[in-house]
Legacy VTK file of the C-alpha trace (Angstrom):
# vtk DataFile Version 3.0
C-alpha trace
ASCII
DATASET POLYDATA
POINTS 97 float
-1.273 39.948 194.044
0.372 42.490 191.761
0.766 45.979 193.221
1.832 49.026 191.254
2.892 51.950 193.419
3.361 55.486 192.037
4.919 54.200 188.804
6.639 56.590 186.406
8.505 55.960 183.156
10.256 58.417 180.902
11.815 57.955 177.495
14.411 60.613 176.802
12.860 63.861 177.962
9.276 62.605 177.491
7.285 61.344 180.476
5.167 58.443 179.211
3.225 58.080 182.445
3.497 58.995 186.110
1.629 58.424 189.342
0.163 55.101 188.237
-1.012 52.884 191.062
-3.319 49.872 191.177
-3.576 46.287 192.375
-4.550 43.161 190.485
-5.655 40.335 192.734
-5.607 36.614 192.107
-8.096 35.710 189.388
-8.514 39.315 188.247
-7.671 40.585 184.765
-6.061 43.830 183.686
-7.424 45.510 180.551
-5.089 48.176 179.236
-6.047 50.464 176.382
-5.020 53.853 175.017
-3.903 55.798 171.979
-0.807 54.875 169.961
2.304 56.119 171.716
0.587 56.567 175.080
2.920 54.132 176.879
0.863 50.920 176.991
3.700 48.669 175.852
6.174 50.450 178.119
3.818 49.946 181.070
3.419 46.239 180.303
7.162 45.776 179.866
7.697 47.595 183.176
5.162 45.359 184.928
7.053 42.345 183.574
10.386 43.647 184.852
11.808 44.141 181.362
12.105 47.912 181.889
13.152 49.649 185.106
10.755 52.444 186.054
12.026 55.992 186.506
10.177 56.089 189.819
7.811 53.910 191.802
7.704 50.182 192.289
6.061 46.990 191.091
5.420 44.413 193.814
4.355 40.825 193.503
3.108 38.933 196.550
4.153 41.908 198.677
7.793 42.086 197.558
9.475 44.245 194.894
9.899 42.270 191.661
13.536 43.397 191.451
14.241 41.331 194.604
12.627 38.152 193.274
13.181 38.146 189.521
13.485 34.372 189.093
10.361 33.546 191.114
8.356 36.289 189.394
9.491 35.271 185.909
8.596 31.629 186.584
4.919 32.593 187.015
4.749 35.312 184.383
3.526 35.158 180.813
3.885 38.187 178.561
2.675 38.185 174.977
3.591 41.409 173.273
1.928 42.779 170.181
4.717 41.676 167.855
4.845 38.229 166.321
6.978 35.987 168.506
6.934 32.936 166.248
10.087 31.980 164.389
9.436 30.876 160.803
12.435 28.558 160.759
11.228 26.547 163.793
8.494 23.943 164.078
5.398 24.594 166.173
6.797 22.499 169.026
10.167 24.262 168.858
8.416 27.652 169.006
6.532 26.548 172.129
9.711 25.359 173.825
11.610 28.651 173.509
LINES 1 98
97 0 1 2 3 4 5 6 7 8 9 10 11 12 13 14 15 16 17 18 19 20 21 22 23 24 25 26 27 28 29 30 31 32 33 34 35 36 37 38 39 40 41 42 43 44 45 46 47 48 49 50 51 52 53 54 55 56 57 58 59 60 61 62 63 64 65 66 67 68 69 70 71 72 73 74 75 76 77 78 79 80 81 82 83 84 85 86 87 88 89 90 91 92 93 94 95 96
């Protein structure tokens, strides 16, 4: 289970979001939508552990992700909105990186 507790992220002097809290159980999906610049990508990157939140915590299986980065990363898949394929690699090579 993924738990988000009172999450807040700021960029410079701008608060992108604050007070976010929810859980996503096994087999459930998270649908995230909003206007451009509303913090969707920042939230996803925070949930993945790529960005440290200004406040709050992300927990996975009851423990903070910062205390179990390797285990969390081993079960995580994040596909951002930018193209992740490398033109100079084969299809198989792209899958292996």
